[in-house]
N, CA, C and O atoms as a CHARMM CRD file, in Angstrom:
* protein
*
  304
    1    1 MET  N      2.72300   2.47600  12.30200 PROA 1      0.00000
    2    1 MET  CA     2.38800   3.49600  11.33900 PROA 1      0.00000
    3    1 MET  C      2.06800   2.83400  10.00200 PROA 1      0.00000
    4    1 MET  O      2.87100   2.06700   9.47100 PROA 1      0.00000
    5    2 PRO  N      0.91200   3.13000   9.47700 PROA 2      0.00000
    6    2 PRO  CA     0.51000   2.47800   8.22500 PROA 2      0.00000
    7    2 PRO  C      1.17100   3.10000   6.99900 PROA 2      0.00000
    8    2 PRO  O      1.46300   4.29600   6.95700 PROA 2      0.00000
    9    3 ILE  N      1.39200   2.25600   6.01500 PROA 3      0.00000
   10    3 ILE  CA     1.84400   2.70500   4.71100 PROA 3      0.00000
   11    3 ILE  C      0.62500   2.62900   3.79800 PROA 3      0.00000
   12    3 ILE  O      0.05200   1.55700   3.60200 PROA 3      0.00000
   13    4 TYR  N      0.23800   3.75700   3.25000 PROA 4      0.00000
   14    4 TYR  CA    -0.91900   3.81800   2.37700 PROA 4      0.00000
   15    4 TYR  C     -0.47300   3.89600   0.92000 PROA 4      0.00000
   16    4 TYR  O      0.61000   4.39500   0.61400 PROA 4      0.00000
   17    5 GLU  N     -1.32200   3.39600   0.03000 PROA 5      0.00000
   18    5 GLU  CA    -1.09900   3.51600  -1.40900 PROA 5      0.00000
   19    5 GLU  C     -2.01300   4.62100  -1.92200 PROA 5      0.00000
   20    5 GLU  O     -3.16400   4.73900  -1.50200 PROA 5      0.00000
   21    6 PHE  N     -1.48500   5.42300  -2.83000 PROA 6      0.00000
   22    6 PHE  CA    -2.22800   6.53500  -3.40500 PROA 6      0.00000
   23    6 PHE  C     -2.11100   6.51500  -4.92000 PROA 6      0.00000
   24    6 PHE  O     -1.17500   5.93500  -5.47100 PROA 6      0.00000
   25    7 ARG  N     -3.06900   7.15400  -5.59300 PROA 7      0.00000
   26    7 ARG  CA    -3.01100   7.38800  -7.04200 PROA 7      0.00000
   27    7 ARG  C     -3.29100   8.86500  -7.26800 PROA 7      0.00000
   28    7 ARG  O     -4.25600   9.42100  -6.74400 PROA 7      0.00000
   29    8 CYS  N     -2.43100   9.48200  -8.05400 PROA 8      0.00000
   30    8 CYS  CA    -2.58600  10.89900  -8.37800 PROA 8      0.00000
   31    8 CYS  C     -3.67400  11.06200  -9.43300 PROA 8      0.00000
   32    8 CYS  O     -3.67200  10.35300 -10.43900 PROA 8      0.00000
   33    9 ARG  N     -4.59000  11.97800  -9.21400 PROA 9      0.00000
   34    9 ARG  CA    -5.65600  12.24600 -10.18700 PROA 9      0.00000
   35    9 ARG  C     -5.11700  12.98800 -11.40800 PROA 9      0.00000
   36    9 ARG  O     -5.68200  12.88200 -12.49700 PROA 9      0.00000
   37   10 GLN  N     -4.04000  13.72800 -11.23500 PROA 10     0.00000
   38   10 GLN  CA    -3.51500  14.53200 -12.32700 PROA 10     0.00000
   39   10 GLN  C     -2.65300  13.71200 -13.28100 PROA 10     0.00000
   40   10 GLN  O     -2.88700  13.73800 -14.48900 PROA 10     0.00000
   41   11 CYS  N     -1.64400  12.97100 -12.75900 PROA 11     0.00000
   42   11 CYS  CA    -0.73100  12.23600 -13.64700 PROA 11     0.00000
   43   11 CYS  C     -0.90700  10.71900 -13.56200 PROA 11     0.00000
   44   11 CYS  O     -0.22600   9.98100 -14.27400 PROA 11     0.00000
   45   12 GLU  N     -1.81700  10.24400 -12.69500 PROA 12     0.00000
   46   12 GLU  CA    -2.14200   8.82900 -12.49700 PROA 12     0.00000
   47   12 GLU  C     -0.98100   7.99900 -11.95500 PROA 12     0.00000
   48   12 GLU  O     -0.99700   6.77200 -12.05700 PROA 12     0.00000
   49   13 ASN  N      0.01700   8.65200 -11.38600 PROA 13     0.00000
   50   13 ASN  CA     1.12200   7.95600 -10.73100 PROA 13     0.00000
   51   13 ASN  C      0.59800   7.25800  -9.47600 PROA 13     0.00000
   52   13 ASN  O     -0.17500   7.84200  -8.71700 PROA 13     0.00000
   53   14 GLU  N      1.01800   6.00900  -9.25800 PROA 14     0.00000
   54   14 GLU  CA     0.67400   5.29300  -8.03500 PROA 14     0.00000
   55   14 GLU  C      1.91300   5.23800  -7.16400 PROA 14     0.00000
   56   14 GLU  O      3.01000   4.94500  -7.64100 PROA 14     0.00000
   57   15 PHE  N      1.73000   5.52200  -5.87500 PROA 15     0.00000
   58   15 PHE  CA     2.85400   5.56600  -4.96000 PROA 15     0.00000
   59   15 PHE  C      2.40800   5.19500  -3.55800 PROA 15     0.00000
   60   15 PHE  O      1.21500   5.18800  -3.25600 PROA 15     0.00000
   61   16 GLU  N      3.37200   4.88800  -2.70800 PROA 16     0.00000
   62   16 GLU  CA     3.10900   4.55500  -1.30800 PROA 16     0.00000
   63   16 GLU  C      3.66900   5.65500  -0.43300 PROA 16     0.00000
   64   16 GLU  O      4.64600   6.31400  -0.79000 PROA 16     0.00000
   65   17 LYS  N      3.04200   5.85000   0.72100 PROA 17     0.00000
   66   17 LYS  CA     3.47600   6.89500   1.63800 PROA 17     0.00000
   67   17 LYS  C      3.25000   6.41700   3.06800 PROA 17     0.00000
   68   17 LYS  O      2.17200   5.92300   3.40000 PROA 17     0.00000
   69   18 LEU  N      4.25800   6.56500   3.90400 PROA 18     0.00000
   70   18 LEU  CA     4.13900   6.28100   5.32100 PROA 18     0.00000
   71   18 LEU  C      3.41300   7.45500   5.95400 PROA 18     0.00000
   72   18 LEU  O      3.88800   8.58800   5.87800 PROA 18     0.00000
   73   19 VAL  N      2.28000   7.20400   6.57300 PROA 19     0.00000
   74   19 VAL  CA     1.45300   8.27000   7.12400 PROA 19     0.00000
   75   19 VAL  C      1.33400   8.07400   8.62800 PROA 19     0.00000
   76   19 VAL  O      0.82900   7.04900   9.08500 PROA 19     0.00000
   77   20 ARG  N      1.79000   9.03600   9.38400 PROA 20     0.00000
   78   20 ARG  CA     1.82100   8.91400  10.84800 PROA 20     0.00000
   79   20 ARG  C      0.45200   9.08900  11.49300 PROA 20     0.00000
   80   20 ARG  O      0.14500   8.41400  12.47500 PROA 20     0.00000
   81   21 THR  N     -0.37300   9.97800  10.96100 PROA 21     0.00000
   82   21 THR  CA    -1.70200  10.19900  11.52700 PROA 21     0.00000
   83   21 THR  C     -2.72100  10.29200  10.40300 PROA 21     0.00000
   84   21 THR  O     -2.37200  10.53900   9.24800 PROA 21     0.00000
   85   22 ARG  N     -3.97200  10.09400  10.75100 PROA 22     0.00000
   86   22 ARG  CA    -5.04100  10.17600   9.75200 PROA 22     0.00000
   87   22 ARG  C     -5.10300  11.57000   9.13400 PROA 22     0.00000
   88   22 ARG  O     -5.35400  11.69900   7.93600 PROA 22     0.00000
   89   23 SER  N     -4.88200  12.60400   9.92300 PROA 23     0.00000
   90   23 SER  CA    -4.93800  13.96400   9.38700 PROA 23     0.00000
   91   23 SER  C     -3.79400  14.23100   8.41400 PROA 23     0.00000
   92   23 SER  O     -3.93400  15.05800   7.51300 PROA 23     0.00000
   93   24 ALA  N     -2.65500  13.54000   8.58400 PROA 24     0.00000
   94   24 ALA  CA    -1.52500  13.71000   7.66600 PROA 24     0.00000
   95   24 ALA  C     -1.84600  13.13300   6.29100 PROA 24     0.00000
   96   24 ALA  O     -1.28500  13.58700   5.29400 PROA 24     0.00000
   97   25 ALA  N     -2.73300  12.14600   6.21500 PROA 25     0.00000
   98   25 ALA  CA    -3.11600  11.55400   4.93700 PROA 25     0.00000
   99   25 ALA  C     -3.80600  12.58400   4.04400 PROA 25     0.00000
  100   25 ALA  O     -3.76900  12.46700   2.81900 PROA 25     0.00000
  101   26 ALA  N     -4.42200  13.57600   4.64200 PROA 26     0.00000
  102   26 ALA  CA    -5.11400  14.60100   3.87100 PROA 26     0.00000
  103   26 ALA  C     -4.13600  15.55100   3.18600 PROA 26     0.00000
  104   26 ALA  O     -4.52400  16.25300   2.25200 PROA 26     0.00000
  105   27 SER  N     -2.88500  15.59200   3.62400 PROA 27     0.00000
  106   27 SER  CA    -1.91500  16.52900   3.05300 PROA 27     0.00000
  107   27 SER  C     -0.87900  15.85500   2.15200 PROA 27     0.00000
  108   27 SER  O      0.17500  16.43200   1.88700 PROA 27     0.00000
  109   28 VAL  N     -1.16800  14.63800   1.67900 PROA 28     0.00000
  110   28 VAL  CA    -0.23800  13.90900   0.81200 PROA 28     0.00000
  111   28 VAL  C     -0.25500  14.50300  -0.59100 PROA 28     0.00000
  112   28 VAL  O     -1.31300  14.84100  -1.12100 PROA 28     0.00000
  113   29 SER  N      0.93000  14.62500  -1.18500 PROA 29     0.00000
  114   29 SER  CA     1.01300  15.10000  -2.56900 PROA 29     0.00000
  115   29 SER  C      1.81900  14.10600  -3.39900 PROA 29     0.00000
  116   29 SER  O      2.63400  13.35500  -2.86300 PROA 29     0.00000
  117   30 CYS  N      1.58900  14.10700  -4.69100 PROA 30     0.00000
  118   30 CYS  CA     2.23500  13.19200  -5.61700 PROA 30     0.00000
  119   30 CYS  C      3.73200  13.50600  -5.71200 PROA 30     0.00000
  120   30 CYS  O      4.10500  14.66600  -5.88700 PROA 30     0.00000
  121   31 PRO  N      4.59300  12.49100  -5.60100 PROA 31     0.00000
  122   31 PRO  CA     6.03400  12.74700  -5.70300 PROA 31     0.00000
  123   31 PRO  C      6.48600  13.06900  -7.13400 PROA 31     0.00000
  124   31 PRO  O      7.58300  13.59500  -7.32600 PROA 31     0.00000
  125   32 GLU  N      5.66600  12.76300  -8.13000 PROA 32     0.00000
  126   32 GLU  CA     6.02500  13.03500  -9.52300 PROA 32     0.00000
  127   32 GLU  C      5.65900  14.46000  -9.94900 PROA 32     0.00000
  128   32 GLU  O      6.50700  15.20700 -10.43600 PROA 32     0.00000
  129   33 CYS  N      4.39000  14.82700  -9.76100 PROA 33     0.00000
  130   33 CYS  CA     3.93500  16.13100 -10.25800 PROA 33     0.00000
  131   33 CYS  C      3.60200  17.11900  -9.13700 PROA 33     0.00000
  132   33 CYS  O      3.26300  18.27100  -9.40600 PROA 33     0.00000
  133   34 ARG  N      3.69800  16.67400  -7.89500 PROA 34     0.00000
  134   34 ARG  CA     3.44800  17.50300  -6.69900 PROA 34     0.00000
  135   34 ARG  C      1.99300  17.91700  -6.52000 PROA 34     0.00000
  136   34 ARG  O      1.69900  18.78500  -5.69800 PROA 34     0.00000
  137   35 SER  N      1.08100  17.31500  -7.27100 PROA 35     0.00000
  138   35 SER  CA    -0.33200  17.62600  -7.12100 PROA 35     0.00000
  139   35 SER  C     -0.83800  17.06300  -5.79200 PROA 35     0.00000
  140   35 SER  O     -0.41600  15.98700  -5.36700 PROA 35     0.00000
  141   36 SER  N     -1.72600  17.78300  -5.15300 PROA 36     0.00000
  142   36 SER  CA    -2.33400  17.29700  -3.91200 PROA 36     0.00000
  143   36 SER  C     -3.65300  16.58500  -4.18700 PROA 36     0.00000
  144   36 SER  O     -4.33900  16.16700  -3.25500 PROA 36     0.00000
  145   37 ARG  N     -4.00700  16.44700  -5.45100 PROA 37     0.00000
  146   37 ARG  CA    -5.23800  15.75400  -5.84300 PROA 37     0.00000
  147   37 ARG  C     -4.94600  14.25900  -5.95900 PROA 37     0.00000
  148   37 ARG  O     -4.73800  13.74600  -7.05900 PROA 37     0.00000
  149   38 VAL  N     -4.93200  13.56600  -4.82600 PROA 38     0.00000
  150   38 VAL  CA    -4.62800  12.14200  -4.78500 PROA 38     0.00000
  151   38 VAL  C     -5.77200  11.38100  -4.12500 PROA 38     0.00000
  152   38 VAL  O     -6.48800  11.92000  -3.28100 PROA 38     0.00000
  153   39 ASP  N     -5.93200  10.13200  -4.51800 PROA 39     0.00000
  154   39 ASP  CA    -6.92400   9.24300  -3.91100 PROA 39     0.00000
  155   39 ASP  C     -6.18900   8.13000  -3.19000 PROA 39     0.00000
  156   39 ASP  O     -5.22500   7.57000  -3.71300 PROA 39     0.00000
  157   40 ARG  N     -6.64200   7.81200  -1.99600 PROA 40     0.00000
  158   40 ARG  CA    -6.06100   6.67700  -1.28400 PROA 40     0.00000
  159   40 ARG  C     -6.66300   5.40500  -1.85000 PROA 40     0.00000
  160   40 ARG  O     -7.88000   5.30400  -2.00400 PROA 40     0.00000
  161   41 LEU  N     -5.81600   4.43400  -2.16200 PROA 41     0.00000
  162   41 LEU  CA    -6.26600   3.18000  -2.75500 PROA 41     0.00000
  163   41 LEU  C     -6.51900   2.14000  -1.67300 PROA 41     0.00000
  164   41 LEU  O     -5.95300   2.20500  -0.58200 PROA 41     0.00000
  165   42 LEU  N     -7.36100   1.20200  -1.98800 PROA 42     0.00000
  166   42 LEU  CA    -7.60200   0.07700  -1.10500 PROA 42     0.00000
  167   42 LEU  C     -6.42800  -0.88500  -1.24900 PROA 42     0.00000
  168   42 LEU  O     -6.13300  -1.33600  -2.35600 PROA 42     0.00000
  169   43 SER  N     -5.77100  -1.19800  -0.16900 PROA 43     0.00000
  170   43 SER  CA    -4.56500  -2.02200  -0.19000 PROA 43     0.00000
  171   43 SER  C     -4.81400  -3.34900   0.49700 PROA 43     0.00000
  172   43 SER  O     -5.63000  -3.45100   1.41200 PROA 43     0.00000
  173   44 CYS  N     -4.09900  -4.36100   0.04200 PROA 44     0.00000
  174   44 CYS  CA    -4.14600  -5.62500   0.76400 PROA 44     0.00000
  175   44 CYS  C     -3.01300  -5.62200   1.78900 PROA 44     0.00000
  176   44 CYS  O     -2.03500  -4.88900   1.63900 PROA 44     0.00000
  177   45 PHE  N     -3.14600  -6.42600   2.80700 PROA 45     0.00000
  178   45 PHE  CA    -2.10900  -6.48500   3.81600 PROA 45     0.00000
  179   45 PHE  C     -1.94300  -7.91400   4.26600 PROA 45     0.00000
  180   45 PHE  O     -2.81600  -8.75200   4.03700 PROA 45     0.00000
  181   46 ALA  N     -0.84800  -8.19000   4.89300 PROA 46     0.00000
  182   46 ALA  CA    -0.56500  -9.54300   5.36900 PROA 46     0.00000
  183   46 ALA  C     -0.41700  -9.52600   6.87700 PROA 46     0.00000
  184   46 ALA  O      0.03100  -8.53900   7.46100 PROA 46     0.00000
  185   47 THR  N     -0.79300 -10.61600   7.49100 PROA 47     0.00000
  186   47 THR  CA    -0.57500 -10.79400   8.91600 PROA 47     0.00000
  187   47 THR  C      0.12200 -12.12000   9.13000 PROA 47     0.00000
  188   47 THR  O      0.04800 -13.01500   8.28800 PROA 47     0.00000
  189   48 ARG  N      0.77700 -12.23900  10.22300 PROA 48     0.00000
  190   48 ARG  CA     1.45100 -13.48200  10.54900 PROA 48     0.00000
  191   48 ARG  C      0.91200 -13.95000  11.89800 PROA 48     0.00000
  192   48 ARG  O      0.90000 -13.19000  12.86600 PROA 48     0.00000
  193   49 SER  N      0.47300 -15.18600  11.95400 PROA 49     0.00000
  194   49 SER  CA    -0.01800 -15.71800  13.22000 PROA 49     0.00000
  195   49 SER  C      0.97400 -16.72800  13.74700 PROA 49     0.00000
  196   49 SER  O      1.72000 -17.34700  12.98700 PROA 49     0.00000
  197   50 SER  N      0.97400 -16.88500  15.03900 PROA 50     0.00000
  198   50 SER  CA     1.93300 -17.81800  15.62600 PROA 50     0.00000
  199   50 SER  C      1.30800 -19.18800  15.75000 PROA 50     0.00000
  200   50 SER  O      0.84700 -19.34100  16.88100 PROA 50     0.00000
  201   51 GLY  N      1.17100 -20.04700  15.10500 PROA 51     0.00000
  202   51 GLY  CA     0.54200 -21.33700  15.28200 PROA 51     0.00000
  203   51 GLY  C     -0.12800 -21.76900  14.00900 PROA 51     0.00000
  204   51 GLY  O     -0.75100 -22.82900  13.95800 PROA 51     0.00000
  205   52 GLY  N     -0.01000 -20.97500  12.99600 PROA 52     0.00000
  206   52 GLY  CA    -0.60000 -21.35400  11.72900 PROA 52     0.00000
  207   52 GLY  C      0.28400 -22.36000  11.01200 PROA 52     0.00000
  208   52 GLY  O      1.34000 -22.74700  11.51300 PROA 52     0.00000
  209   53 ASN  N     -0.14400 -22.76200   9.87800 PROA 53     0.00000
  210   53 ASN  CA     0.60500 -23.74300   9.11000 PROA 53     0.00000
  211   53 ASN  C      1.54800 -23.09200   8.10300 PROA 53     0.00000
  212   53 ASN  O      2.06400 -23.76900   7.21300 PROA 53     0.00000
  213   54 GLY  N      1.77800 -21.79200   8.23200 PROA 54     0.00000
  214   54 GLY  CA     2.69300 -21.10100   7.34600 PROA 54     0.00000
  215   54 GLY  C      2.03900 -20.54500   6.10100 PROA 54     0.00000
  216   54 GLY  O      2.70700 -19.92400   5.27400 PROA 54     0.00000
  217   55 SER  N      0.73400 -20.75800   5.95500 PROA 55     0.00000
  218   55 SER  CA     0.06700 -20.23100   4.77300 PROA 55     0.00000
  219   55 SER  C     -0.30200 -18.77200   5.01000 PROA 55     0.00000
  220   55 SER  O     -0.40400 -18.32400   6.15300 PROA 55     0.00000
  221   56 SER  N     -0.49700 -18.04700   3.93800 PROA 56     0.00000
  222   56 SER  CA    -0.82700 -16.64100   4.01300 PROA 56     0.00000
  223   56 SER  C     -2.25800 -16.46700   4.50800 PROA 56     0.00000
  224   56 SER  O     -3.09500 -17.35400   4.33900 PROA 56     0.00000
  225   57 SER  N     -2.53000 -15.31700   5.12200 PROA 57     0.00000
  226   57 SER  CA    -3.87900 -15.05300   5.60700 PROA 57     0.00000
  227   57 SER  C     -4.83500 -14.71000   4.47700 PROA 57     0.00000
  228   57 SER  O     -6.04600 -14.86600   4.63600 PROA 57     0.00000
  229   58 ALA  N     -4.33300 -14.25400   3.35700 PROA 58     0.00000
  230   58 ALA  CA    -5.19500 -13.93000   2.22600 PROA 58     0.00000
  231   58 ALA  C     -5.25700 -15.14500   1.30000 PROA 58     0.00000
  232   58 ALA  O     -4.22900 -15.73100   0.96000 PROA 58     0.00000
  233   59 ALA  N     -6.44800 -15.50800   0.90500 PROA 59     0.00000
  234   59 ALA  CA    -6.61700 -16.69100   0.06500 PROA 59     0.00000
  235   59 ALA  C     -5.88600 -16.52600  -1.25200 PROA 59     0.00000
  236   59 ALA  O     -6.09700 -15.54400  -1.96400 PROA 59     0.00000
  237   60 GLY  N     -5.03400 -17.47000  -1.57600 PROA 60     0.00000
  238   60 GLY  CA    -4.32800 -17.45300  -2.84400 PROA 60     0.00000
  239   60 GLY  C     -3.13100 -16.52600  -2.89700 PROA 60     0.00000
  240   60 GLY  O     -2.44600 -16.47900  -3.91900 PROA 60     0.00000
  241   61 ALA  N     -2.85200 -15.78700  -1.83500 PROA 61     0.00000
  242   61 ALA  CA    -1.72900 -14.85900  -1.85600 PROA 61     0.00000
  243   61 ALA  C     -0.44200 -15.58400  -1.50300 PROA 61     0.00000
  244   61 ALA  O     -0.45000 -16.54600  -0.73400 PROA 61     0.00000
  245   62 LYS  N      0.65400 -15.12000  -2.06600 PROA 62     0.00000
  246   62 LYS  CA     1.93300 -15.73500  -1.74200 PROA 62     0.00000
  247   62 LYS  C      2.54000 -15.05900  -0.52400 PROA 62     0.00000
  248   62 LYS  O      2.08800 -13.99200  -0.10800 PROA 62     0.00000
  249   63 ASP  N      3.55200 -15.67500   0.04000 PROA 63     0.00000
  250   63 ASP  CA     4.23600 -15.11000   1.19200 PROA 63     0.00000
  251   63 ASP  C      4.97800 -13.85900   0.75800 PROA 63     0.00000
  252   63 ASP  O      5.84400 -13.93600  -0.11200 PROA 63     0.00000
  253   64 CYS  N      4.66600 -12.71800   1.33500 PROA 64     0.00000
  254   64 CYS  CA     5.25500 -11.44900   0.91700 PROA 64     0.00000
  255   64 CYS  C      6.65900 -11.21900   1.46300 PROA 64     0.00000
  256   64 CYS  O      7.28000 -10.21100   1.12500 PROA 64     0.00000
  257   65 SER  N      7.17400 -12.10500   2.28400 PROA 65     0.00000
  258   65 SER  CA     8.49600 -11.86900   2.85400 PROA 65     0.00000
  259   65 SER  C      9.58900 -11.87700   1.79300 PROA 65     0.00000
  260   65 SER  O     10.64400 -11.27900   2.00200 PROA 65     0.00000
  261   66 SER  N      9.36800 -12.53300   0.67000 PROA 66     0.00000
  262   66 SER  CA    10.37100 -12.55700  -0.38900 PROA 66     0.00000
  263   66 SER  C      9.93900 -11.75200  -1.60600 PROA 66     0.00000
  264   66 SER  O     10.62800 -11.75800  -2.62600 PROA 66     0.00000
  265   67 CYS  N      8.82200 -11.06800  -1.51200 PROA 67     0.00000
  266   67 CYS  CA     8.27800 -10.31000  -2.62900 PROA 67     0.00000
  267   67 CYS  C      9.09400  -9.04600  -2.87900 PROA 67     0.00000
  268   67 CYS  O      9.48200  -8.35900  -1.93400 PROA 67     0.00000
  269   68 ARG  N      9.35100  -8.74000  -4.13100 PROA 68     0.00000
  270   68 ARG  CA    10.09300  -7.52800  -4.47600 PROA 68     0.00000
  271   68 ARG  C      9.18900  -6.44600  -5.04900 PROA 68     0.00000
  272   68 ARG  O      9.67700  -5.39800  -5.47400 PROA 68     0.00000
  273   69 ALA  N      7.89500  -6.67900  -5.06900 PROA 69     0.00000
  274   69 ALA  CA     6.95700  -5.68800  -5.60400 PROA 69     0.00000
  275   69 ALA  C      6.90100  -4.48800  -4.67400 PROA 69     0.00000
  276   69 ALA  O      7.11700  -4.62800  -3.47000 PROA 69     0.00000
  277   70 THR  N      6.61600  -3.32200  -5.21200 PROA 70     0.00000
  278   70 THR  CA     6.50000  -2.11600  -4.39700 PROA 70     0.00000
  279   70 THR  C      5.14000  -1.99200  -3.73300 PROA 70     0.00000
  280   70 THR  O      4.94600  -1.15700  -2.85000 PROA 70     0.00000
  281   71 SER  N      4.19300  -2.82700  -4.16200 PROA 71     0.00000
  282   71 SER  CA     2.87800  -2.85700  -3.53100 PROA 71     0.00000
  283   71 SER  C      2.26700  -4.23200  -3.77500 PROA 71     0.00000
  284   71 SER  O      2.78700  -5.01200  -4.57300 PROA 71     0.00000
  285   72 CYS  N      1.17500  -4.52800  -3.09600 PROA 72     0.00000
  286   72 CYS  CA     0.51400  -5.81900  -3.26300 PROA 72     0.00000
  287   72 CYS  C     -0.07800  -5.95400  -4.66000 PROA 72     0.00000
  288   72 CYS  O     -0.38400  -7.06700  -5.08600 PROA 72     0.00000
  289   73 ARG  N     -0.24200  -4.87300  -5.37000 PROA 73     0.00000
  290   73 ARG  CA    -0.77200  -4.90000  -6.71900 PROA 73     0.00000
  291   73 ARG  C      0.11900  -5.75900  -7.61000 PROA 73     0.00000
  292   73 ARG  O     -0.37400  -6.36500  -8.56100 PROA 73     0.00000
  293   74 GLY  N      1.43100  -5.82600  -7.32400 PROA 74     0.00000
  294   74 GLY  CA     2.36700  -6.62300  -8.10400 PROA 74     0.00000
  295   74 GLY  C      2.22000  -8.11600  -7.88500 PROA 74     0.00000
  296   74 GLY  O      2.77800  -8.90300  -8.64900 PROA 74     0.00000
  297   75 CYS  N      1.48700  -8.52700  -6.86600 PROA 75     0.00000
  298   75 CYS  CA     1.32100  -9.94700  -6.54600 PROA 75     0.00000
  299   75 CYS  C      0.17800 -10.57500  -7.31700 PROA 75     0.00000
  300   75 CYS  O      0.03600 -11.79700  -7.29000 PROA 75     0.00000
  301   76 ARG  N     -0.61300  -9.82300  -7.98000 PROA 76     0.00000
  302   76 ARG  CA    -1.78500 -10.36700  -8.66300 PROA 76     0.00000
  303   76 ARG  C     -1.43800 -10.93200  -9.99300 PROA 76     0.00000
  304   76 ARG  O     -2.31400 -11.43200 -10.69800 PROA 76     0.00000
């Protein structure tokens, strides 16, 4: 199940939401102001391969296993 990042058009709050189906993404509302006017943001993601040299799949990205950011936006 993917975790999507959203931004509220009304209060500009950015938040993450676990979305079980694509149709459920259409019914997401802002946890701050409860507005349903939200945009899904483009998110970065990490993958782990078995045989790699331990480097991240994204160029220049750090290993997210120890990251305390609430989204990949905090890694930049």
